[in-house]
Backbone and ligand atoms as CSV (ligand in chain L), in Angstrom:
chain,resi,resn,atom,element,x,y,z
A,1,MET,N,N,0.834,-1.243,-0.043
A,1,MET,CA,C,-0.035,-0.006,0.105
A,1,MET,C,C,0.830,1.240,-0.095
A,2,ASN,N,N,0.872,2.035,-1.079
A,2,ASN,CA,C,1.701,3.108,-1.135
A,2,ASN,C,C,1.008,4.431,-0.780
A,3,GLU,N,N,-0.281,4.340,-0.765
A,3,GLU,CA,C,-0.964,5.455,-0.471
A,3,GLU,C,C,-1.243,5.810,0.910
A,4,SER,N,N,-1.340,7.015,1.398
A,4,SER,CA,C,-1.730,7.274,2.627
A,4,SER,C,C,-3.233,7.289,2.899
A,5,PHE,N,N,-3.601,6.989,4.128
A,5,PHE,CA,C,-4.983,6.938,4.492
A,5,PHE,C,C,-5.352,8.182,5.430
A,6,VAL,N,N,-6.473,8.792,4.985
A,6,VAL,CA,C,-6.997,9.999,5.771
A,6,VAL,C,C,-8.354,9.507,6.330
A,7,LEU,N,N,-8.380,9.530,7.776
A,7,LEU,CA,C,-9.650,8.924,8.469
A,7,LEU,C,C,-10.493,10.358,8.671
A,8,ILE,N,N,-11.759,10.306,8.379
A,8,ILE,CA,C,-12.563,11.250,8.869
A,8,ILE,C,C,-13.856,10.720,9.421
A,9,GLY,N,N,-14.633,11.377,10.041
A,9,GLY,CA,C,-15.849,10.980,10.850
A,9,GLY,C,C,-16.017,11.791,12.146
A,10,PHE,N,N,-17.158,11.339,12.701
A,10,PHE,CA,C,-17.677,12.094,13.812
A,10,PHE,C,C,-16.800,11.898,14.944
A,11,MET,N,N,-16.872,12.849,16.035
A,11,MET,CA,C,-16.246,12.537,17.352
A,11,MET,C,C,-16.511,11.240,17.972
A,12,GLY,N,N,-15.594,10.374,18.474
A,12,GLY,CA,C,-15.948,9.081,19.002
A,12,GLY,C,C,-16.142,8.022,18.097
A,13,ALA,N,N,-15.923,8.291,16.692
A,13,ALA,CA,C,-16.130,7.188,15.776
A,13,ALA,C,C,-14.784,6.181,15.822
A,14,GLY,N,N,-13.780,6.599,16.400
A,14,GLY,CA,C,-12.692,5.739,16.555
A,14,GLY,C,C,-11.554,6.033,15.659
A,15,LYS,N,N,-11.463,7.393,14.965
A,15,LYS,CA,C,-10.363,7.758,14.177
A,15,LYS,C,C,-8.944,7.436,14.738
A,16,THR,N,N,-8.825,7.888,15.973
A,16,THR,CA,C,-7.430,7.619,16.555
A,16,THR,C,C,-7.032,6.170,16.943
A,17,SER,N,N,-8.061,5.533,17.473
A,17,SER,CA,C,-7.850,4.213,17.789
A,17,SER,C,C,-7.651,3.310,16.534
A,18,VAL,N,N,-8.430,3.597,15.616
A,18,VAL,CA,C,-8.250,2.743,14.122
A,18,VAL,C,C,-7.061,3.232,13.534
A,19,GLY,N,N,-6.667,4.401,13.588
A,19,GLY,CA,C,-5.507,4.935,12.933
A,19,GLY,C,C,-4.356,4.300,13.762
A,20,ARG,N,N,-4.251,3.983,14.890
A,20,ARG,CA,C,-3.092,3.399,15.555
A,20,ARG,C,C,-2.819,2.050,15.075
A,21,VAL,N,N,-4.026,1.314,14.971
A,21,VAL,CA,C,-3.880,0.031,14.454
A,21,VAL,C,C,-3.414,-0.194,13.087
A,22,LEU,N,N,-3.969,0.686,12.197
A,22,LEU,CA,C,-3.613,0.839,10.742
A,22,LEU,C,C,-2.110,1.178,10.608
A,23,SER,N,N,-1.669,2.105,11.347
A,23,SER,CA,C,-0.186,2.648,11.331
A,23,SER,C,C,0.714,1.566,11.879
A,24,ASP,N,N,0.339,0.777,12.816
A,24,ASP,CA,C,1.091,-0.513,13.159
A,24,ASP,C,C,1.074,-1.535,12.020
A,25,GLN,N,N,-0.103,-1.699,11.375
A,25,GLN,CA,C,-0.055,-2.795,10.215
A,25,GLN,C,C,0.704,-2.325,9.068
A,26,MET,N,N,0.635,-1.097,8.801
A,26,MET,CA,C,1.318,-0.551,7.666
A,26,MET,C,C,2.737,-0.172,7.848
A,27,GLY,N,N,3.043,-0.076,9.080
A,27,GLY,CA,C,4.580,0.395,9.476
A,27,GLY,C,C,4.718,1.889,9.026
A,28,ALA,N,N,3.535,2.487,9.104
A,28,ALA,CA,C,3.561,3.975,8.578
A,28,ALA,C,C,3.386,4.852,9.902
A,29,PRO,N,N,3.874,6.128,9.836
A,29,PRO,CA,C,3.482,7.018,11.013
A,29,PRO,C,C,2.055,7.426,11.030
A,30,LEU,N,N,1.620,7.691,12.329
A,30,LEU,CA,C,0.260,8.175,12.617
A,30,LEU,C,C,0.375,9.737,12.910
A,31,LEU,N,N,-0.416,10.380,12.037
A,31,LEU,CA,C,-0.327,11.887,12.243
A,31,LEU,C,C,-1.774,12.323,12.615
A,32,ASP,N,N,-1.783,12.984,13.752
A,32,ASP,CA,C,-3.225,13.249,14.125
A,32,ASP,C,C,-3.392,14.825,14.250
A,33,THR,N,N,-4.347,15.390,13.476
A,33,THR,CA,C,-4.483,16.872,13.377
A,33,THR,C,C,-4.628,17.527,14.613
A,34,ASP,N,N,-5.512,16.937,15.587
A,34,ASP,CA,C,-5.791,17.489,16.902
A,34,ASP,C,C,-4.542,17.564,17.684
A,35,GLN,N,N,-3.840,16.537,17.593
A,35,GLN,CA,C,-2.535,16.462,18.475
A,35,GLN,C,C,-1.554,17.569,17.914
A,36,MET,N,N,-1.548,17.636,16.544
A,36,MET,CA,C,-0.505,18.562,15.910
A,36,MET,C,C,-0.919,20.095,16.435
A,37,ILE,N,N,-2.296,20.399,16.437
A,37,ILE,CA,C,-2.867,21.605,16.756
A,37,ILE,C,C,-2.418,21.923,18.406
A,38,GLU,N,N,-2.711,20.773,19.115
A,38,GLU,CA,C,-2.187,21.065,20.649
A,38,GLU,C,C,-0.784,21.404,20.646
A,39,ASP,N,N,0.071,20.475,19.961
A,39,ASP,CA,C,1.532,20.818,20.010
A,39,ASP,C,C,1.750,22.148,19.568
A,40,LYS,N,N,1.221,22.696,18.536
A,40,LYS,CA,C,1.499,24.065,17.834
A,40,LYS,C,C,0.857,25.065,18.783
A,41,ALA,N,N,-0.289,25.015,19.428
A,41,ALA,CA,C,-0.803,26.032,20.239
A,41,ALA,C,C,-0.237,25.935,21.571
A,42,GLY,N,N,0.277,24.795,21.996
A,42,GLY,CA,C,0.840,24.707,23.274
A,42,GLY,C,C,-0.200,24.595,24.415
A,43,MET,N,N,-1.467,24.103,23.951
A,43,MET,CA,C,-2.656,23.869,25.011
A,43,MET,C,C,-3.603,22.922,24.430
A,44,SER,N,N,-4.396,22.491,25.291
A,44,SER,CA,C,-5.412,21.418,24.870
A,44,SER,C,C,-6.519,22.039,24.036
A,45,ILE,N,N,-7.092,21.217,23.247
A,45,ILE,CA,C,-8.177,21.715,22.301
A,45,ILE,C,C,-9.235,22.451,23.149
A,46,SER,N,N,-9.540,21.837,24.310
A,46,SER,CA,C,-10.694,22.495,25.255
A,46,SER,C,C,-10.135,23.973,25.418
A,47,HIS,N,N,-8.887,23.991,25.920
A,47,HIS,CA,C,-8.481,25.279,26.442
A,47,HIS,C,C,-8.417,26.248,25.172
A,48,LEU,N,N,-8.100,25.757,24.052
A,48,LEU,CA,C,-7.952,26.673,22.874
A,48,LEU,C,C,-9.397,27.119,22.523
A,49,PHE,N,N,-10.334,26.212,22.447
A,49,PHE,CA,C,-11.801,26.732,22.259
A,49,PHE,C,C,-12.010,27.720,23.201
A,50,GLU,N,N,-11.825,27.538,24.486
A,50,GLU,CA,C,-12.235,28.343,25.437
A,50,GLU,C,C,-11.500,29.759,25.556
A,51,THR,N,N,-10.218,29.741,25.288
A,51,THR,CA,C,-9.560,31.080,25.443
A,51,THR,C,C,-9.518,31.765,24.022
A,52,ARG,N,N,-9.493,31.039,22.933
A,52,ARG,CA,C,-9.361,31.842,21.509
A,52,ARG,C,C,-10.613,31.581,20.613
A,53,GLY,N,N,-11.477,30.704,20.902
A,53,GLY,CA,C,-12.607,30.470,20.227
A,53,GLY,C,C,-12.479,29.492,19.201
A,54,GLU,N,N,-13.797,28.873,18.706
A,54,GLU,CA,C,-13.710,27.922,17.515
A,54,GLU,C,C,-13.149,28.236,16.191
A,55,ASP,N,N,-13.304,29.551,15.962
A,55,ASP,CA,C,-12.804,30.102,14.648
A,55,ASP,C,C,-11.279,29.846,14.484
A,56,VAL,N,N,-10.628,30.281,15.618
A,56,VAL,CA,C,-9.200,30.196,15.630
A,56,VAL,C,C,-8.738,28.702,15.573
A,57,PHE,N,N,-9.530,27.679,16.213
A,57,PHE,CA,C,-9.266,26.231,16.102
A,57,PHE,C,C,-9.259,25.942,14.644
A,58,ARG,N,N,-10.409,26.466,13.997
A,58,ARG,CA,C,-10.661,25.905,12.438
A,58,ARG,C,C,-9.462,26.540,11.665
A,59,CYS,N,N,-8.940,27.540,12.021
A,59,CYS,CA,C,-7.779,28.085,11.093
A,59,CYS,C,C,-6.602,27.265,11.426
A,60,TYR,N,N,-6.471,26.721,12.695
A,60,TYR,CA,C,-5.415,25.853,12.900
A,60,TYR,C,C,-5.474,24.571,11.983
A,61,GLU,N,N,-6.634,24.034,11.959
A,61,GLU,CA,C,-6.973,22.842,11.292
A,61,GLU,C,C,-6.593,23.020,9.698
A,62,THR,N,N,-6.783,24.113,9.117
A,62,THR,CA,C,-6.552,24.285,7.691
A,62,THR,C,C,-5.008,24.358,7.559
A,63,GLN,N,N,-4.459,25.175,8.688
A,63,GLN,CA,C,-2.851,25.251,8.617
A,63,GLN,C,C,-2.071,23.933,8.796
A,64,MET,N,N,-2.804,23.002,9.609
A,64,MET,CA,C,-2.079,21.821,9.863
A,64,MET,C,C,-2.234,20.880,8.503
A,65,LEU,N,N,-3.188,21.116,7.757
A,65,LEU,CA,C,-3.373,20.343,6.497
A,65,LEU,C,C,-2.392,20.834,5.300
A,66,GLU,N,N,-2.225,22.173,5.470
A,66,GLU,CA,C,-1.134,22.792,4.553
A,66,GLU,C,C,0.321,22.244,5.071
A,67,GLU,N,N,0.380,22.146,6.290
A,67,GLU,CA,C,1.755,21.692,6.732
A,67,GLU,C,C,2.077,20.304,6.371
A,68,LEU,N,N,0.883,19.456,6.517
A,68,LEU,CA,C,0.966,17.874,6.071
A,68,LEU,C,C,1.404,17.907,4.759
A,69,LEU,N,N,0.604,18.735,3.822
A,69,LEU,CA,C,0.782,18.696,2.444
A,69,LEU,C,C,2.345,18.869,2.002
A,70,SER,N,N,2.879,20.050,2.702
A,70,SER,CA,C,4.178,20.295,2.257
A,70,SER,C,C,5.196,19.428,2.976
A,71,SER,N,N,4.908,18.665,3.908
A,71,SER,CA,C,5.973,17.787,4.556
A,71,SER,C,C,5.839,16.318,4.144
A,72,ARG,N,N,4.710,15.942,3.429
A,72,ARG,CA,C,4.419,14.441,3.362
A,72,ARG,C,C,4.962,13.942,2.026
A,73,ALA,N,N,6.157,14.237,1.599
A,73,ALA,CA,C,6.556,13.825,0.369
A,73,ALA,C,C,7.023,12.351,0.472
A,74,ASP,N,N,7.490,11.948,1.640
A,74,ASP,CA,C,8.080,10.648,1.722
A,74,ASP,C,C,7.176,9.603,2.465
A,75,GLY,N,N,6.854,8.593,1.585
A,75,GLY,CA,C,6.090,7.355,2.095
A,75,GLY,C,C,4.749,7.668,2.553
A,76,PRO,N,N,3.953,6.501,2.711
A,76,PRO,CA,C,2.627,6.545,3.211
A,76,PRO,C,C,2.511,6.939,4.736
A,77,ALA,N,N,1.264,7.511,5.081
A,77,ALA,CA,C,1.136,7.814,6.550
A,77,ALA,C,C,-0.317,7.570,6.676
A,78,VAL,N,N,-0.697,7.495,8.088
A,78,VAL,CA,C,-2.190,7.485,8.542
A,78,VAL,C,C,-2.339,8.831,9.042
A,79,ILE,N,N,-3.412,9.503,8.592
A,79,ILE,CA,C,-3.722,10.831,9.140
A,79,ILE,C,C,-5.182,10.770,9.839
A,80,SER,N,N,-5.233,11.088,11.029
A,80,SER,CA,C,-6.490,11.006,11.803
A,80,SER,C,C,-6.875,12.719,11.817
A,81,THR,N,N,-8.149,12.883,11.603
A,81,THR,CA,C,-8.455,14.167,11.616
A,81,THR,C,C,-9.498,14.591,12.528
A,82,GLY,N,N,-9.794,15.734,12.996
A,82,GLY,CA,C,-10.809,16.252,13.922
A,82,GLY,C,C,-12.265,16.083,13.253
A,83,GLY,N,N,-13.188,15.866,13.903
A,83,GLY,CA,C,-14.490,15.619,13.348
A,83,GLY,C,C,-15.100,16.696,12.598
A,84,GLY,N,N,-14.749,17.913,12.849
A,84,GLY,CA,C,-15.404,19.045,12.085
A,84,GLY,C,C,-14.448,19.587,10.921
A,85,LEU,N,N,-13.327,18.978,10.724
A,85,LEU,CA,C,-12.354,19.400,9.763
A,85,LEU,C,C,-12.876,19.301,8.331
A,86,PRO,N,N,-13.606,18.273,8.005
A,86,PRO,CA,C,-13.996,18.276,6.504
A,86,PRO,C,C,-15.090,19.302,6.273
A,87,MET,N,N,-15.616,20.101,7.185
A,87,MET,CA,C,-16.583,21.012,6.939
A,87,MET,C,C,-16.206,22.234,6.154
A,88,ARG,N,N,-14.942,22.453,6.237
A,88,ARG,CA,C,-14.510,23.518,5.288
A,88,ARG,C,C,-14.182,23.115,3.852
A,89,ALA,N,N,-14.537,23.652,2.814
A,89,ALA,CA,C,-14.494,23.273,1.462
A,89,ALA,C,C,-13.081,23.152,1.240
A,90,GLU,N,N,-12.270,24.096,1.515
A,90,GLU,CA,C,-10.878,24.074,1.135
A,90,GLU,C,C,-10.084,22.903,1.987
A,91,ASN,N,N,-10.604,22.557,3.059
A,91,ASN,CA,C,-9.970,21.311,3.777
A,91,ASN,C,C,-10.168,20.226,2.896
A,92,ARG,N,N,-11.401,20.093,2.382
A,92,ARG,CA,C,-11.803,18.762,1.527
A,92,ARG,C,C,-10.862,18.614,0.407
A,93,VAL,N,N,-10.450,19.684,-0.129
A,93,VAL,CA,C,-9.541,19.702,-1.260
A,93,VAL,C,C,-8.181,19.242,-0.893
A,94,PHE,N,N,-7.680,19.562,0.362
A,94,PHE,CA,C,-6.547,19.082,0.937
A,94,PHE,C,C,-6.472,17.568,1.389
A,95,LEU,N,N,-7.592,17.279,1.911
A,95,LEU,CA,C,-7.894,15.822,2.318
A,95,LEU,C,C,-7.644,14.910,1.125
A,96,HIS,N,N,-8.266,15.305,-0.052
A,96,HIS,CA,C,-8.126,14.501,-1.302
A,96,HIS,C,C,-6.660,14.496,-1.755
A,97,ARG,N,N,-5.832,15.500,-1.617
A,97,ARG,CA,C,-4.531,15.551,-1.989
A,97,ARG,C,C,-3.662,14.682,-1.078
A,98,LEU,N,N,-4.017,14.470,0.162
A,98,LEU,CA,C,-3.358,13.812,1.123
A,98,LEU,C,C,-3.398,12.275,0.996
A,99,GLY,N,N,-4.474,11.753,0.488
A,99,GLY,CA,C,-4.553,10.306,0.379
A,99,GLY,C,C,-5.897,9.832,0.196
A,100,ILE,N,N,-6.092,8.523,0.437
A,100,ILE,CA,C,-7.442,7.877,0.297
A,100,ILE,C,C,-8.270,8.220,1.644
A,101,VAL,N,N,-9.374,8.905,1.324
A,101,VAL,CA,C,-10.125,9.363,2.405
A,101,VAL,C,C,-11.161,8.334,2.893
A,102,VAL,N,N,-11.205,8.111,4.097
A,102,VAL,CA,C,-11.993,6.984,4.703
A,102,VAL,C,C,-12.845,7.456,5.731
A,103,TYR,N,N,-14.078,7.340,5.426
A,103,TYR,CA,C,-15.118,7.935,6.422
A,103,TYR,C,C,-15.498,6.723,7.526
A,104,LEU,N,N,-15.343,6.947,8.615
A,104,LEU,CA,C,-15.753,5.946,9.801
A,104,LEU,C,C,-17.105,6.360,10.230
A,105,LYS,N,N,-18.112,5.642,9.769
A,105,LYS,CA,C,-19.401,6.098,10.002
A,105,LYS,C,C,-19.984,5.508,11.200
A,106,ALA,N,N,-20.462,6.294,12.193
A,106,ALA,CA,C,-21.026,5.714,13.459
A,106,ALA,C,C,-22.354,6.151,13.607
A,107,GLU,N,N,-23.308,5.536,14.272
A,107,GLU,CA,C,-24.617,5.962,14.720
A,107,GLU,C,C,-24.370,6.749,15.898
A,108,PRO,N,N,-25.503,7.786,16.075
A,108,PRO,CA,C,-25.312,8.642,17.373
A,108,PRO,C,C,-25.142,7.896,18.635
A,109,GLU,N,N,-25.881,6.790,18.836
A,109,GLU,CA,C,-25.853,5.770,19.873
A,109,GLU,C,C,-24.431,5.439,20.196
A,110,THR,N,N,-23.822,5.023,19.093
A,110,THR,CA,C,-22.444,4.534,19.273
A,110,THR,C,C,-21.557,5.649,19.822
A,111,VAL,N,N,-21.678,6.837,19.330
A,111,VAL,CA,C,-20.948,8.026,19.754
A,111,VAL,C,C,-21.074,8.332,21.181
A,112,ILE,N,N,-22.343,8.333,21.470
A,112,ILE,CA,C,-22.572,8.662,22.982
A,112,ILE,C,C,-22.112,7.618,23.959
A,113,LYS,N,N,-22.169,6.437,23.455
A,113,LYS,CA,C,-21.555,5.274,24.413
A,113,LYS,C,C,-20.003,5.420,24.421
A,114,ARG,N,N,-19.456,5.790,23.305
A,114,ARG,CA,C,-17.992,5.727,23.355
A,114,ARG,C,C,-17.611,7.081,24.096
A,115,LEU,N,N,-18.311,8.147,24.170
A,115,LEU,CA,C,-17.852,9.298,24.600
A,115,LEU,C,C,-18.341,9.621,26.133
A,116,GLU,N,N,-19.030,8.565,26.648
A,116,GLU,CA,C,-19.690,8.851,27.988
A,116,GLU,C,C,-18.414,9.177,28.886
A,117,GLY,N,N,-18.727,10.308,29.595
A,117,GLY,CA,C,-17.821,10.661,30.686
A,117,GLY,C,C,-16.619,11.531,30.080
A,118,ASP,N,N,-16.644,11.738,28.759
A,118,ASP,CA,C,-15.537,12.436,28.094
A,118,ASP,C,C,-15.777,13.833,28.440
A,119,THR,N,N,-14.670,14.582,28.742
A,119,THR,CA,C,-14.812,16.102,28.979
A,119,THR,C,C,-13.988,16.826,28.033
A,120,THR,N,N,-13.316,16.163,26.983
A,120,THR,CA,C,-12.473,16.821,25.987
A,120,THR,C,C,-12.942,17.326,24.800
A,121,ARG,N,N,-14.211,17.233,24.610
A,121,ARG,CA,C,-14.962,17.571,23.505
A,121,ARG,C,C,-15.791,18.859,23.682
A,122,PRO,N,N,-15.320,20.075,23.515
A,122,PRO,CA,C,-16.085,21.310,23.820
A,122,PRO,C,C,-17.340,21.308,23.032
A,123,LEU,N,N,-17.601,20.845,22.009
A,123,LEU,CA,C,-18.838,20.908,21.236
A,123,LEU,C,C,-19.983,19.937,21.829
A,124,LEU,N,N,-19.577,19.080,22.658
A,124,LEU,CA,C,-20.584,18.183,23.353
A,124,LEU,C,C,-20.660,18.427,24.848
A,125,ALA,N,N,-20.045,19.642,25.306
A,125,ALA,CA,C,-20.127,19.908,26.684
A,125,ALA,C,C,-21.482,20.221,27.181
A,126,GLY,N,N,-21.918,19.859,28.426
A,126,GLY,CA,C,-23.136,20.272,28.881
A,126,GLY,C,C,-24.201,19.367,28.748
A,127,ASN,N,N,-25.509,19.703,28.747
A,127,ASN,CA,C,-26.504,18.671,28.725
A,127,ASN,C,C,-27.020,18.376,27.135
A,128,ASN,N,N,-27.960,17.441,27.052
A,128,ASN,CA,C,-28.520,17.055,25.885
A,128,ASN,C,C,-27.425,16.572,24.741
A,129,ALA,N,N,-26.481,15.701,25.257
A,129,ALA,CA,C,-25.406,15.339,24.278
A,129,ALA,C,C,-25.991,14.613,23.152
A,130,LEU,N,N,-27.034,13.659,23.336
A,130,LEU,CA,C,-27.589,13.026,22.151
A,130,LEU,C,C,-28.039,13.987,20.991
A,131,GLN,N,N,-28.849,14.974,21.600
A,131,GLN,CA,C,-29.553,15.993,20.720
A,131,GLN,C,C,-28.465,16.772,19.900
A,132,LYS,N,N,-27.188,17.101,20.722
A,132,LYS,CA,C,-26.238,17.817,20.033
A,132,LYS,C,C,-25.563,16.861,18.920
A,133,VAL,N,N,-25.342,15.658,19.193
A,133,VAL,CA,C,-24.771,14.694,18.314
A,133,VAL,C,C,-25.630,14.631,17.117
A,134,GLN,N,N,-27.008,14.483,17.434
A,134,GLN,CA,C,-27.903,14.238,16.159
A,134,GLN,C,C,-27.854,15.373,15.299
A,135,LYS,N,N,-27.903,16.694,15.859
A,135,LYS,CA,C,-27.931,17.783,15.108
A,135,LYS,C,C,-26.660,17.974,14.204
A,136,LEU,N,N,-25.432,17.893,14.896
A,136,LEU,CA,C,-24.257,17.980,14.052
A,136,LEU,C,C,-24.056,16.880,13.104
A,137,MET,N,N,-24.616,15.652,13.476
A,137,MET,CA,C,-24.463,14.473,12.427
A,137,MET,C,C,-25.391,14.817,11.121
A,138,ASP,N,N,-26.523,15.421,11.333
A,138,ASP,CA,C,-27.396,15.740,10.253
A,138,ASP,C,C,-26.705,16.735,9.330
A,139,GLN,N,N,-25.875,17.514,9.811
A,139,GLN,CA,C,-25.298,18.666,9.077
A,139,GLN,C,C,-23.947,18.058,8.404
A,140,ARG,N,N,-23.225,17.103,9.121
A,140,ARG,CA,C,-21.929,16.530,8.757
A,140,ARG,C,C,-22.015,15.392,7.938
A,141,GLY,N,N,-22.997,14.549,8.111
A,141,GLY,CA,C,-23.099,13.214,7.469
A,141,GLY,C,C,-22.953,13.363,6.061
A,142,PRO,N,N,-23.804,14.152,5.279
A,142,PRO,CA,C,-23.692,14.166,3.970
A,142,PRO,C,C,-22.447,14.713,3.559
A,143,VAL,N,N,-21.701,15.494,4.202
A,143,VAL,CA,C,-20.426,16.107,3.832
A,143,VAL,C,C,-19.302,14.904,3.863
A,144,TYR,N,N,-19.331,14.214,4.903
A,144,TYR,CA,C,-18.511,13.073,5.250
A,144,TYR,C,C,-18.748,12.045,3.964
A,145,GLU,N,N,-19.888,11.847,3.653
A,145,GLU,CA,C,-20.098,10.847,2.690
A,145,GLU,C,C,-19.673,11.269,1.360
A,146,GLU,N,N,-19.884,12.493,1.075
A,146,GLU,CA,C,-19.559,13.133,-0.211
A,146,GLU,C,C,-18.002,13.247,-0.411
A,147,SER,N,N,-17.316,13.450,0.758
A,147,SER,CA,C,-15.840,13.546,0.769
A,147,SER,C,C,-15.119,12.295,0.696
A,148,ALA,N,N,-15.745,11.120,1.039
A,148,ALA,CA,C,-15.005,9.861,1.236
A,148,ALA,C,C,-14.798,9.056,0.117
A,149,HIS,N,N,-13.705,8.511,-0.128
A,149,HIS,CA,C,-13.535,7.371,-1.213
A,149,HIS,C,C,-14.057,6.083,-0.743
A,150,VAL,N,N,-13.975,5.909,0.571
A,150,VAL,CA,C,-14.308,4.550,1.199
A,150,VAL,C,C,-15.061,4.870,2.372
A,151,ILE,N,N,-16.183,4.129,2.659
A,151,ILE,CA,C,-17.010,4.265,3.780
A,151,ILE,C,C,-17.016,2.971,4.640
A,152,VAL,N,N,-16.666,3.058,5.896
A,152,VAL,CA,C,-16.747,1.905,6.576
A,152,VAL,C,C,-17.664,2.095,7.954
A,153,SER,N,N,-18.565,1.349,8.045
A,153,SER,CA,C,-19.454,1.447,9.196
A,153,SER,C,C,-18.849,0.792,10.552
A,154,VAL,N,N,-18.659,1.496,11.753
A,154,VAL,CA,C,-17.950,1.152,12.837
A,154,VAL,C,C,-18.669,0.601,14.070
A,155,ASP,N,N,-20.081,0.571,13.923
A,155,ASP,CA,C,-20.921,0.285,15.002
A,155,ASP,C,C,-20.541,-1.201,15.430
A,156,ASN,N,N,-20.454,-1.404,16.821
A,156,ASN,CA,C,-20.173,-2.725,17.242
A,156,ASN,C,C,-19.014,-3.410,16.898
A,157,LYS,N,N,-17.923,-2.685,16.246
A,157,LYS,CA,C,-16.838,-3.351,15.821
A,157,LYS,C,C,-15.391,-2.763,16.598
A,158,ALA,N,N,-14.574,-3.657,16.704
A,158,ALA,CA,C,-13.490,-3.374,17.430
A,158,ALA,C,C,-12.417,-2.711,16.386
A,159,PRO,N,N,-11.452,-1.928,16.771
A,159,PRO,CA,C,-10.633,-1.060,15.994
A,159,PRO,C,C,-9.873,-1.915,15.032
A,160,LYS,N,N,-9.424,-3.085,15.401
A,160,LYS,CA,C,-8.758,-4.176,14.583
A,160,LYS,C,C,-9.450,-4.391,13.235
A,161,GLU,N,N,-10.798,-4.884,13.665
A,161,GLU,CA,C,-11.732,-5.238,12.567
A,161,GLU,C,C,-12.034,-4.248,11.501
A,162,ILE,N,N,-12.115,-3.032,12.195
A,162,ILE,CA,C,-12.270,-1.785,11.282
A,162,ILE,C,C,-11.098,-1.671,10.332
A,163,ALA,N,N,-9.765,-1.704,11.001
A,163,ALA,CA,C,-8.557,-1.400,10.233
A,163,ALA,C,C,-8.609,-2.413,9.150
A,164,ASN,N,N,-8.748,-3.969,9.326
A,164,ASN,CA,C,-8.823,-4.802,8.390
A,164,ASN,C,C,-9.819,-4.770,7.181
A,165,GLU,N,N,-10.829,-4.065,7.727
A,165,GLU,CA,C,-11.983,-3.883,6.642
A,165,GLU,C,C,-11.474,-2.753,5.781
A,166,ILE,N,N,-10.692,-1.769,6.119
A,166,ILE,CA,C,-10.172,-0.728,5.451
A,166,ILE,C,C,-9.328,-1.272,4.499
A,167,LEU,N,N,-8.394,-1.945,5.045
A,167,LEU,CA,C,-7.222,-2.523,4.203
A,167,LEU,C,C,-7.945,-3.440,3.090
A,168,ASN,N,N,-8.796,-4.297,3.469
A,168,ASN,CA,C,-9.321,-5.245,2.488
A,168,ASN,C,C,-10.085,-4.400,1.395
A,169,LYS,N,N,-10.804,-3.532,1.802
A,169,LYS,CA,C,-11.616,-2.574,0.711
A,169,LYS,C,C,-10.676,-1.885,-0.270
A,170,CYS,N,N,-9.605,-1.344,0.410
A,170,CYS,CA,C,-8.775,-0.543,-0.509
A,170,CYS,C,C,-7.834,-1.510,-1.381
A,171,ASN,N,N,-7.583,-2.670,-0.868
A,171,ASN,CA,C,-6.749,-3.425,-1.754
A,171,ASN,C,C,-7.625,-4.047,-2.879
A,172,CYS,N,N,-8.983,-4.246,-2.616
A,172,CYS,CA,C,-9.759,-4.696,-3.548
A,172,CYS,C,C,-10.315,-3.685,-4.554
A,173,GLU,N,N,-10.778,-2.660,-3.983
A,173,GLU,CA,C,-11.027,-1.496,-4.959
A,173,GLU,C,C,-9.905,-1.118,-5.757
A,174,ASN,N,N,-10.067,-1.199,-7.101
A,174,ASN,CA,C,-8.677,-0.857,-7.765
A,174,ASN,C,C,-8.385,0.801,-7.565
A,175,THR,N,N,-7.142,0.991,-7.489
A,175,THR,CA,C,-6.657,2.309,-7.182
A,175,THR,C,C,-7.073,3.290,-8.295
A,176,GLU,N,N,-7.204,2.665,-9.463
A,176,GLU,CA,C,-7.446,3.602,-10.619
A,176,GLU,C,C,-8.863,4.191,-10.453
A,177,GLN,N,N,-9.701,3.299,-9.849
A,177,GLN,CA,C,-11.124,3.658,-9.676
A,177,GLN,C,C,-11.099,4.851,-8.491
A,178,LEU,N,N,-10.447,4.731,-7.697
A,178,LEU,CA,C,-10.249,5.651,-6.403
A,178,LEU,C,C,-9.787,6.850,-7.042
A,179,GLY,N,N,-8.766,6.789,-7.877
A,179,GLY,CA,C,-8.228,7.925,-8.539
A,179,GLY,C,C,-9.299,8.804,-9.264
A,180,LYS,N,N,-10.157,8.050,-9.965
A,180,LYS,CA,C,-11.233,8.685,-10.813
A,180,LYS,C,C,-12.223,9.535,-9.879
A,181,GLN,N,N,-12.422,8.933,-8.623
A,181,GLN,CA,C,-13.506,9.419,-7.848
A,181,GLN,C,C,-12.965,10.807,-7.201
A,182,ARG,N,N,-11.677,10.996,-7.284
A,182,ARG,CA,C,-11.234,12.167,-6.492
A,182,ARG,C,C,-11.364,13.412,-7.300
L,1,S3P,C1,C,-14.384,18.355,16.894
L,1,S3P,C2,C,-13.853,17.120,17.064
L,1,S3P,C3,C,-12.515,16.780,17.899
L,1,S3P,C4,C,-11.817,18.128,18.000
L,1,S3P,C5,C,-12.451,19.296,18.412
L,1,S3P,C6,C,-13.802,19.594,17.459
L,1,S3P,C7,C,-15.609,18.562,16.097
L,1,S3P,O1,O,-11.959,15.725,17.274
L,1,S3P,O2,O,-11.177,18.341,16.700
L,1,S3P,O3,O,-12.982,19.082,19.691
L,1,S3P,O4,O,-15.864,19.669,15.563
L,1,S3P,O5,O,-16.304,17.595,15.750
L,1,S3P,P1,P,-12.382,14.231,17.495
L,1,S3P,O6,O,-13.283,14.047,16.186
L,1,S3P,O7,O,-11.131,13.571,17.311
L,1,S3P,O8,O,-12.937,14.047,18.630
């Protein structure tokens, strides 16, 4: 597999945990846009939202993609992205240039179950988490679907199973076809 994988999808869909398994299996580095932003900003995502606002965070996301594109000349990588990153049209162009875009598709109930007790997602802080998830998913679902070369459903599956499914799908689906869809 010479191409990089770019994992997109909702918070709690398992992009980071699946990314870890994929990166082990491929022997390729795992690059996480949220982690890159935290390193660059010198603070947690929650603190960044709180002190500088969501718009600044979104600008960091675009900047990280630009950095990834200019630094990723050598070999494949697995890139895990923040759940809201594909919502900017310019980011979607960058994602396609970075590699095979894989949408990890989760039902709202899966997200809620996985993020129970989590305090690191500012967009889901406070009450009515399920309603918030559903509303955001309604907005984002079609964009994720449209941006993805490959869609993998993640409900009730372990990261290893999901990683294997991604590798199987991408080995089977001929890369020429993927190229045409981009
Ligand atoms: C966000 C998702 C988070 C993080 C930030 C905003 C979003 O990443 O980027 O809290 O807008 O959905 P994960 O998808 O890794 O949770």
